[in-house]
C-alpha positions in Angstrom: -19.6 -8.6 -23.6 -16.1 -8.2 -22.2 -15.2 -8.2 -18.5 -12.3 -6.9 -16.4 -11.6 -8.2 -12.9 -9.9 -6.5 -10.0 -8.6 -8.7 -7.1 -7.4 -7.4 -3.8 -6.2 -9.9 -1.1 -6.4 -8.5 2.4 -5.6 -9.8 5.8 -9.2 -10.8 6.4 -11.1 -10.6 3.2 -10.3 -11.2 -0.5 -12.3 -8.8 -2.6 -13.2 -9.3 -6.3 -14.8 -6.7 -8.5 -16.0 -7.7 -12.0 -16.9 -4.9 -14.4 -18.4 -5.2 -17.9 -18.1 -2.8 -20.8 -21.3 -1.1 -19.8 -19.9 -0.2 -16.4 -22.1 -2.7 -14.4 -20.4 -4.1 -11.4 -20.6 -7.5 -9.6 -18.9 -7.9 -6.3 -17.6 -10.9 -4.4 -16.2 -10.8 -0.9 -14.9 -14.0 0.8 -12.5 -14.8 3.7 -8.8 -14.8 2.7 -7.1 -18.2 2.7 -3.7 -17.6 4.2 -2.5 -21.1 3.6 -3.0 -20.5 -0.1 -4.1 -17.0 -1.2 -4.9 -18.3 -4.7 -7.7 -20.5 -3.3 -9.5 -17.4 -1.9 -9.0 -15.6 -5.3 -10.4 -18.5 -7.2 -13.4 -18.7 -4.9 -14.1 -15.0 -5.2 -13.6 -14.9 -9.0 -15.9 -17.9 -9.4 -18.6 -16.2 -7.3 -18.3 -12.9 -9.2 -18.4 -14.5 -12.6 -21.6 -16.5 -11.8 -22.9 -17.9 -15.1 -20.9 -15.5 -17.3 -18.5 -16.9 -19.9 -14.9 -16.8 -18.3 -13.5 -16.6 -21.9 -14.9 -13.1 -22.1 -12.6 -11.8 -19.4 -10.1 -9.5 -21.1 -8.1 -8.3 -18.1 -7.2 -9.3 -14.5 -5.6 -6.7 -12.2 -4.2 -7.9 -8.9 -3.0 -6.2 -5.7 -1.0 -8.5 -3.5 0.7 -8.4 -0.1 2.9 -11.3 -1.0 6.1 -9.3 -1.1 5.3 -7.3 2.1 4.5 -10.5 4.0 7.6 -12.2 2.8 9.7 -9.3 4.2 7.8 -8.9 7.4 7.7 -12.6 8.2 11.2 -13.3 6.7 10.0 -16.0 4.5 11.8 -15.0 1.3 14.5 -17.1 -0.3 18.1 -17.2 0.8 20.1 -14.5 -1.0 23.8 -14.1 -1.8 25.0 -10.5 -1.8 27.8 -9.7 -4.3 29.6 -6.3 -4.1 32.9 -4.5 -4.7 36.0 -5.7 -2.9 36.2 -4.0 0.5 32.5 -3.3 0.9 31.0 -6.7 1.9 30.3 -5.4 5.4 28.1 -2.5 4.3 24.9 -4.6 4.6 25.8 -6.6 7.8 26.7 -3.4 9.6 23.6 -1.8 8.3 21.9 1.2 9.9 19.5 1.3 12.8 17.8 4.3 14.5 17.2 3.6 18.2 13.8 5.1 18.8 11.2 5.2 21.5 11.6 2.2 23.8 14.9 1.2 22.2 16.7 4.4 23.4 17.3 3.3 27.0 17.3 -0.4 26.6 20.7 -1.6 27.9 20.1 -5.0 26.5 19.1 -3.8 23.0 19.8 -6.2 20.2 19.5 -4.8 16.7 17.5 -6.8 14.1 19.3 -9.3 11.9 20.6 -7.9 8.6 18.7 -8.8 5.4 21.6 -11.0 4.3 23.7 -13.1 6.7 27.4 -11.9 6.8 28.6 -15.3 5.6 26.5 -14.9 2.4 28.1 -11.6 1.4 30.8 -11.9 -1.3 33.3 -9.5 -2.9 34.6 -9.3 -6.5 37.6 -7.4 -7.7 36.6 -4.2 -9.5 36.1 -0.5 -8.9 34.2 2.3 -10.7 34.1 6.0 -9.7 31.1 8.1 -9.0 31.5 9.6 -12.5 31.5 6.1 -14.1 35.2 5.9 -14.8 36.8 2.4 -14.4 39.4 2.6 -11.7 40.0 -1.2 -11.4 39.0 -3.5 -14.2 36.7 -6.4 -13.4 38.5 -9.6 -12.6 36.4 -12.4 -14.1 38.3 -15.0 -12.1 37.1 -13.5 -8.8 33.5 -13.6 -10.1 33.8 -17.3 -11.1 35.2 -18.1 -7.6 32.2 -16.4 -6.0 29.8 -18.1 -8.4 31.2 -21.5 -7.5 30.9 -20.8 -3.8 27.3 -19.6 -4.1 26.4 -22.7 -6.0 28.2 -24.9 -3.5 26.2 -23.5 -0.7 23.0 -24.1 -2.6 21.9 -20.5 -2.7 19.4 -19.9 -5.5 19.2 -16.1 -5.7 21.9 -13.5 -5.9 21.8 -9.7 -5.5 24.6 -7.8 -7.3 25.3 -4.2 -6.2 28.7 -2.9 -7.2 30.0 0.5 -6.1 28.7 3.3 -8.3 27.0 0.9 -10.7 24.3 3.6 -11.4 27.0 5.6 -13.2 28.4 2.7 -15.2 26.6 -0.7 -15.1 29.0 -2.6 -17.4 30.7 -4.5 -14.5 27.4 -5.4 -12.9 26.1 -6.8 -16.2 29.3 -8.9 -16.7 29.0 -10.2 -13.1 25.4 -11.2 -13.6 26.3 -12.9 -16.9 28.8 -15.1 -15.1 26.6 -15.8 -12.1 23.6 -16.8 -14.2 25.5 -19.9 -15.5 25.2 -21.4 -12.0 22.7 -19.3 -10.0 19.0 -19.6 -11.0 18.0 -16.0 -10.1 20.3 -13.0 -10.3 19.2 -9.4 -9.8 21.4 -6.3 -10.3 21.0 -2.8 -8.9 21.4 -1.2 -12.3 18.3 -3.2 -13.4 16.2 -2.6 -10.3 16.9 1.0 -9.3 20.2 2.7 -10.3 20.3 5.5 -7.8 23.0 6.9 -5.6 23.2 6.0 -1.9 25.0 2.6 -1.7 23.3 1.2 1.4 19.7 1.9 0.1 20.5 0.7 -3.4 22.0 -2.5 -1.9 18.9 -3.2 0.4 16.5 -2.5 -2.5 18.4 -5.0 -4.7 18.6 -7.6 -2.0 14.8 -7.3 -1.3 14.1 -7.8 -5.0 16.2 -10.9 -5.0 14.6 -12.0 -1.7 11.0 -11.9 -2.9 11.5 -12.2 -6.7 11.4 -16.0 -6.9 8.4 -16.2 -4.6 6.6 -13.6 -6.7 7.4 -15.4 -10.0 6.2 -18.7 -8.7 3.0 -17.2 -7.2 2.0 -15.3 -10.4 2.7 -18.4 -12.5 0.5 -20.5 -10.3 -2.2 -17.8 -10.3 -2.3 -17.8 -14.1 -2.6 -21.5 -14.2 -5.5 -21.6 -11.7 -7.3 -18.8 -13.6 -6.7 -20.7 -16.9 -8.3 -23.8 -15.3 -11.4 -21.6 -14.8 -11.3 -20.6 -18.5 -9.7 -17.2 -17.9 -6.8 -16.7 -20.2 -6.6 -12.9 -20.0 -3.3 -11.2 -19.2 -2.7 -10.7 -15.5 -1.5 -7.3 -14.3 -0.2 -6.3 -10.9 -0.4 -3.0 -9.1 2.9 -1.4 -8.3 3.6 0.5 -5.0 3.4 3.8 -6.9 -0.1 3.2 -8.3 0.9 2.0 -11.8 -0.1 -1.3 -13.3 2.4 -3.6 -14.9 2.4 -7.0 -16.4 2.9 -10.1 -14.2 6.2 -10.8 -16.0 7.6 -7.3 -15.1 6.2 -7.6 -11.5 8.2 -10.8 -11.1 11.4 -9.2 -12.4 11.0 -6.1 -10.3 9.2 -7.7 -7.3 10.5 -5.0 -4.9 8.2 -2.5 -6.7 5.1 -4.5 -5.4 5.9 -4.3 -1.7 3.1 -1.6 -1.2 0.9 -3.0 -3.9 -2.3 -3.6 -2.0 -2.7 -0.2 -0.2 -2.0 1.8 -3.4 -5.1 0.6 -5.2 -7.4 2.1 -2.5 -5.8 5.5 -2.7 -6.5 5.6 -6.4 -10.1 5.0 -5.6 -10.1 7.9 -3.1 -8.4 10.1 -5.7 -11.3 9.5 -8.0 -13.9 10.5 -5.4 -14.4 14.0 -6.9 -12.4 16.1 -4.4 -9.1 17.6 -5.5 -7.8 17.7 -1.9 -8.7 14.6 0.1 -7.4 12.3 2.8 -7.7 8.6 1.9 -8.8 6.6 4.9 -8.9 2.8 4.4 -9.8 0.6 7.3 -10.0 -3.1 6.6 -9.9 -6.1 8.8 -6.3 -5.9 9.9 -4.9 -2.4 9.3 -5.9 1.2 8.7 -4.1 3.4 6.2 -4.1 7.1 5.4 -2.7 9.1 2.5 -3.0 12.7 1.3 -4.3 13.4 -2.2 -3.6 17.0 -3.4 -4.7 18.3 -6.8 -6.3 14.9 -7.5 -3.0 13.1 -7.2 -1.7 11.0 -4.2 1.5 11.9 -2.6 4.5 9.8 -3.8 7.6 9.0 -1.9 10.8 7.5 -3.4 12.0 5.8 -0.2 10.1 3.9 2.5 11.0 1.4 5.1 9.6 -2.1 5.5 9.5 -4.0 8.8 10.4 -1.1 11.0 8.8 0.2 14.2 5.8 2.4 13.9 5.4 5.8 15.6 2.0 7.6 15.6 0.9 5.7 12.5 4.1 6.0 10.6 7.1 3.9 10.0 10.2 5.3 11.5 13.1 5.8 9.1 16.1 3.7 10.1 14.1 1.1 11.9 13.4 -1.2 9.0 14.8 -2.1 5.6 15.0 1.0 3.3 13.5 0.5 -0.1 14.3 3.0 -2.9 11.3 2.8 -5.3 8.3 5.0 -5.9 5.4 4.3 -3.6 2.2 6.1 -2.6 3.1 7.8 0.7 1.0 6.0 3.3 0.9 5.9 7.1 -0.4 2.6 8.5 -1.5 1.3 11.9 -2.4 -2.1 13.1 -6.0 -1.2 13.6 -8.9 -2.9 11.8 -12.1 -4.6 12.3 -10.4 -7.8 13.3 -8.0 -6.0 15.8 -8.0 -7.8 19.1 -8.8 -5.9 22.3 -6.8 -7.0 25.3 -5.5 -6.0 28.8 -1.8 -5.5 29.4 -0.2 -6.6 32.7 -1.1 -3.3 34.3 -4.8 -3.8 33.4 -4.9 -1.2 30.7 -7.2 -1.7 27.7 -5.3 -2.1 24.4 -6.5 -2.6 20.9 -4.3 -4.2 18.2 -2.0 -4.5 16.5 -2.6 -8.2 16.6 -5.6 -9.2 14.4 -8.0 -12.2 14.5 -7.7 -12.1 10.6 -9.9 -14.5 8.7 -9.1 -17.5 10.8 -10.4 -17.7 13.4 -11.8 -14.2 12.8 -13.8 -12.1 15.3 -15.9 -14.0 17.8 -19.2 -12.9 16.1 -18.2 -14.7 12.9 -18.8 -18.0 14.7 -15.6 -19.6 13.2 -14.0 -20.4 16.5 -12.7 -17.0 17.5 -13.2 -16.1 21.2 -11.2 -13.0 21.7 -13.0 -9.6 21.6 -12.3 -7.6 18.5 -13.4 -4.2 17.1 -16.1 -5.9 15.0 -17.5 -7.5 18.1 -17.5 -4.1 19.9 -19.3 -2.5 16.9 -21.9 -5.2 16.8 -22.6 -4.8 20.6 -22.9 -1.0 20.1 -25.6 -1.6 17.5 -23.6 -0.2 14.5 -23.6 -3.5 12.7 -26.5 -5.8 11.9 -25.0 -8.0 9.1 -21.9 -8.3 7.1 -20.4 -10.4 4.2 -20.8 -13.4 6.5 -23.6 -14.0 9.2 -22.9 -12.4 12.5 -23.9 -13.8 15.9 -24.5 -11.0 18.5 -24.5 -13.5 21.5 -20.9 -14.5 20.7 -19.8 -10.9 20.5 -21.5 -10.1 23.8 -19.7 -13.1 25.4 -16.4 -11.9 24.1 -16.9 -8.3 25.3 -17.9 -9.6 28.8 -14.3 -11.0 29.0 -13.1 -7.4 28.9 -15.9 -5.8 30.9 -15.4 -8.1 33.9 -11.8 -7.4 34.7 -12.3 -3.7 33.9 -15.3 -3.5 36.3 -17.6 -1.8 33.7 -20.7 -2.7 31.8 -20.5 -4.5 28.5 -21.5 -1.5 26.4 -18.9 0.7 28.2 -16.2 -1.8 27.3 -17.4 -1.9 23.7 -17.5 1.9 23.6 -13.9 2.1 24.9 -12.7 -0.4 22.2 -14.4 1.7 19.6 -12.9 5.0 20.8 -9.4 3.5 21.3 -9.3 2.1 17.7 -10.6 5.4 16.4 -7.8 7.2 18.2 -5.2 4.8 16.8 -6.5 5.4 13.2 -6.5 9.1 13.8 -2.7 8.8 14.4 -2.3 7.7 10.8 -4.1 10.8 9.5 -2.0 12.9 11.9 1.2 11.5 10.3 0.3 12.4 6.7 -1.2 15.8 7.6 -0.4 17.7 10.8 3.1 16.1 11.3 4.0 17.3 7.8 2.6 20.8 8.2 -0.7 20.2 6.4 -3.9 21.6 7.9 -6.4 18.8 7.4 -9.5 21.0 7.9 -9.6 21.9 4.3 -9.6 18.3 3.1 -12.4 15.8 2.6 -12.0 12.5 4.3 -12.7 9.7 1.8 -13.6 6.5 3.8 -13.6 3.0 2.5 -12.8 -0.6 3.5 -15.1 -2.8 5.3 -14.9 -0.9 8.6 -13.8 2.6 7.5 -17.3 4.2 7.2 -18.2 3.1 10.7 -15.3 5.1 12.2 -14.8 7.9 9.6 -16.9 10.6 11.2 -15.3 10.1 14.6 -11.8 10.3 13.1 -12.8 13.4 11.1 -14.0 15.1 14.4 -10.6 14.9 15.9 -9.2 17.1 13.1 -12.0 19.5 12.5 -12.7 17.9 9.1 -16.3 18.8 8.1 -16.8 16.5 5.1 -16.7 12.7 4.9 -17.2 10.9 1.6 -18.1 7.3 1.4 -17.9 6.1 -2.3 -20.1 3.5 -3.8 -18.8 0.0 -3.3 -16.6 1.3 -0.5 -16.2 -2.1 1.0 -14.3 -3.3 -2.0 -12.8 0.1 -3.0 -9.3 -1.2 -3.4 -10.4 -3.9 -5.8 -12.4 -1.3 -7.7 -9.4 1.1 -7.7 -7.4 -1.6 -9.5 -9.6 -1.2 -12.5 -9.0 2.5 -12.6 -5.2 2.2 -12.8 -3.4 2.8 -16.0 -0.5 0.8 -17.2 2.4 2.8 -15.8 6.0 2.4 -14.8 8.9 4.6 -13.7 12.6 4.6 -14.5 15.4 6.6 -12.8 19.1 7.1 -13.2 21.5 9.1 -10.9 24.1 11.1 -12.8 26.1 13.8 -11.2 27.3 16.7 -13.3 25.6 15.4 -16.4 26.0 17.8 -19.3 23.2 17.2 -21.8 20.3 15.4 -20.1 18.5 14.5 -23.3 20.4 11.2 -23.9 19.7 10.2 -20.3 16.0 10.9 -20.7 15.9 9.2 -24.1 17.4 6.0 -22.6 15.0 6.0 -19.7 12.0 6.5 -22.0 13.1 3.6 -24.2 13.5 1.3 -21.1 10.2 2.3 -19.6 8.4 1.9 -22.9 9.9 -1.5 -23.4 8.7 -2.5 -19.9 5.1 -1.8 -20.9 5.4 -2.9 -24.5 4.2 0.5 -25.8 5.6 3.1 -28.2 6.5 6.6 -26.8 5.3 8.0 -30.1 1.7 6.7 -29.5 -0.4 9.8 -28.9 -2.2 8.0 -26.0 1.1 7.3 -24.2 2.0 10.0 -21.7 5.6 10.7 -20.8 6.4 12.7 -17.6 10.0 13.8 -16.9 11.3 15.0 -13.6 14.6 15.5 -11.8 16.1 15.2 -8.3 17.4 18.6 -7.2 19.3 19.7 -4.1 21.2 22.8 -3.0 24.8 22.5 -3.7 26.5 21.0 -0.7 23.4 19.3 0.7 23.0 15.6 0.9 19.3 15.1 0.2 17.2 16.0 -2.8 13.6 16.7 -3.8 11.9 15.7 -7.0 10.4 18.4 -9.3 9.0 18.4 -12.8 11.7 18.8 -15.5 12.3 22.1 -17.3 15.2 22.9 -19.7 15.4 26.3 -18.0 17.7 26.3 -15.1 15.9 29.3 -13.6 12.6 27.6 -13.8 14.0 24.4 -12.2 15.4 26.6 -9.4 12.0 28.2 -8.8 10.2 24.9 -8.8 12.7 23.5 -6.4 12.4 26.5 -4.1 8.7 26.2 -4.0 8.9 22.4 -3.3 11.5 23.1 -0.6 9.2 25.6 1.1 6.2 23.2 0.9 8.2 20.3 2.5 10.3 22.2 5.1 8.3 25.3 5.7 11.1 27.8 5.1 12.1 29.8 2.0 15.6 29.1 0.9 17.6 30.2 -2.1 21.0 29.1 -3.4 22.9 27.3 -6.1 21.3 24.0 -7.1 22.6 20.8 -8.6 20.8 18.0 -10.4 21.3 14.5 -9.0 19.0 12.2 -10.8 16.7 11.9 -13.8 13.3 10.2 -13.8 10.8 9.2 -16.4 7.2 7.9 -15.8 5.3 6.4 -18.8 1.6 6.0 -18.6 -0.6 4.2 -21.2 -4.3 3.6 -21.1 -5.3 0.1 -20.0 -6.8 -2.1 -22.6 -10.0 -2.5 -20.6 -10.6 1.0 -19.4 -12.6 1.3 -16.2 -15.9 3.1 -16.2 -17.1 5.4 -13.5 -18.6 3.5 -10.5 -22.2 2.7 -10.8 -24.7 3.1 -8.0 -25.0 0.0 -5.7 -28.1 -2.1 -5.7 -29.9 -1.6 -2.5 -31.0 -4.6 -0.4 -34.7 -5.2 -0.2 -36.7 -3.6 2.5 -37.7 -0.1 3.5 -35.9 2.1 6.1 -36.2 0.8 9.6 -34.6 1.4 13.0 -32.5 -0.2 15.7 -30.8 0.5 19.0 -27.3 1.9 18.8 -25.0 3.5 21.4 -24.1 7.2 21.2 -22.6 8.8 24.2 -23.9 12.2 23.2 -27.4 10.8 23.6 -26.7 9.2 27.0 -26.4 5.6 25.7 -28.5 3.4 23.6 -31.2 5.1 21.5 -33.4 4.1 18.7 -31.9 5.4 15.4 -33.2 5.3 11.8 -31.5 2.8 9.5 -31.5 3.4 5.7 -30.0 1.7 2.7 -28.1 4.0 0.2 -31.0 3.8 -2.2 -33.6 4.7 0.5 -31.4 7.6 1.8 -33.4 10.8 2.0 -32.0 14.1 0.7 -31.0 15.0 4.2 -30.6 12.5 7.1 -29.5 14.0 10.4 -27.6 11.9 12.9 -27.7 9.8 14.9 -28.5 7.4 12.1 -27.0 4.4 10.2 -26.8 3.8 6.5 -26.2 0.2 5.3 -25.4 -1.5 2.1 -24.2 -4.9 1.1 -20.5 -4.2 1.7 -20.3 -1.6 4.6 -22.1 0.3 7.3 -21.9 4.1 7.6 -22.4 5.5 11.2 -23.8 9.0 11.2 -23.1 10.4 14.7 -25.1 13.3 16.2 -24.3 16.7 14.7 -23.5 15.0 11.4 -25.8 14.9 8.4 -25.8 12.3 5.6 -27.0 12.9 2.0 -26.8 11.0 -1.3 -24.2 12.2 -3.8 -23.5 11.4 -7.5 -22.2 8.0 -8.6 -23.8 6.3 -5.6 -21.6 8.0 -2.9 -22.8 9.3 0.4 -21.5 12.6 1.8 -21.5 13.3 5.6 -21.3 16.9 6.7 -20.7 18.2 10.2 -22.4 21.2 11.7 -24.4 22.2 8.7 -26.5 21.1 5.8 -25.2 18.3 3.6 
């Protein structure tokens, strides 16, 4: 018997899913260990394995927030930035959009640049946008820079020379010289060779910033797994939903910045609905993404560490990253989000989270502040979780809010529940309404430990009539890791390229080498696309490749109308070329099996529903005891999550162990 393991480390829980070749699943959920994430992984893997032989594990797939946290908390390594003479100030000057509360702040101070100005260096060289050498590279200038970097004790360097996407020869030579004295060197032509100098520079810098941390982390993870007897290859989920080897993830660490959230979207995409909205609510954050035609929306630029606005990250307020990523909107709203009163006495929820330590008050681990989980327990929506819950502690925490607000405990709990639901709805708003998409024709796929409790209320705000709660929804991201194929993407900007075939051939060869596969293998899928814009415009859109210029123009016009809502025609130009290679994973995931119900028949308990005038006695079912039609108000529980079925909603069992909620009609 062979096993594959998916591991997702979240802000509150570390989830582990073990699947055997028959499709049977074992699940382990334990508190994340922020002082050493690997400790939580080892605990979860040990629990999931039980008495199985660890030597039979053939694949481990991991989603990690290590890169994201390093950027947000500024805990990466010190980086030296090396660029073309005359351009060292590009990164220190940066770019910042003053939005919302910044606009009228007379004492506004912009955030510090990703590299300190004194750590930016210049070398003598110059290449044109067409790849022509205008000024030959001066090796002596590079050696002087290398000596100074080494003298300062900087162990990582990011090399981003002007127009290196068109001709990387100078960058390669600079890297060769630097590597003699600098342990880690990253070049833009290796990471992401696209036009736009500032974005290419920040992407390269962020890869150099988190790369050494990622390499060390993955090395230690392999060692700790080997100590358990697991010597299977370790793979890592990329931001775009592909799975790559640990070695490639260390070399291109910037591609893992959105690693964790991507896995859950893949699980939502496999829920059986072509058009769906992925809704993932964990202990710390809630995330939303649109799936159309069975495929999640992909963006080729996102911002890390910026300010949020209505569930999204505002362009220009963080560090821009140019790499494929599943297009998510995220808010600081989860089960562990802390409810608090601002100086004006207004109730707020999040973005600060109690996390796994000390956790919500009801966990009994020392937390005293009221959280969303505490409110849901007081409202009767929860009875148990992955760890024991103490209702008295939750009530005590909610009383700290109710007193100053002058309301009853249940009213304070209801307000917390509604506020966090509104915050999560803002993430759905960003990926749908704000982009001209009518969400009413979509199904809302809810997962995460807290998602099914709030999903119906979020759906009501948009007129969404169908909510899907997949099997094993509480660990959906970990399960989604096992559904991911080996995949990677390569890109190259090339203006006015004549014959694109040599460019595509080179990209295919590079991407295939990354995965260690042959493009000639019939199981390997190669997708080609191009970045197109109207002649004279600055920005481009990506469309599937066609050798027919007319067909490309038609595809671009259709995409332009979809994105901007207007029909436009004109002469087009090709800016960049992309290749995505996908290969089946060695341990292919099987369809999710139905969860095993907890013992005991359907019962009932008191839960709060405003439509019913307060607390009412509602039926409680497990998934396995769910009748063909269960009208709300009701609650459906399993080992990993709780589904709240409000009045006017109906729950019904669905294939593969899922539960469907339908509003205003028969399920």
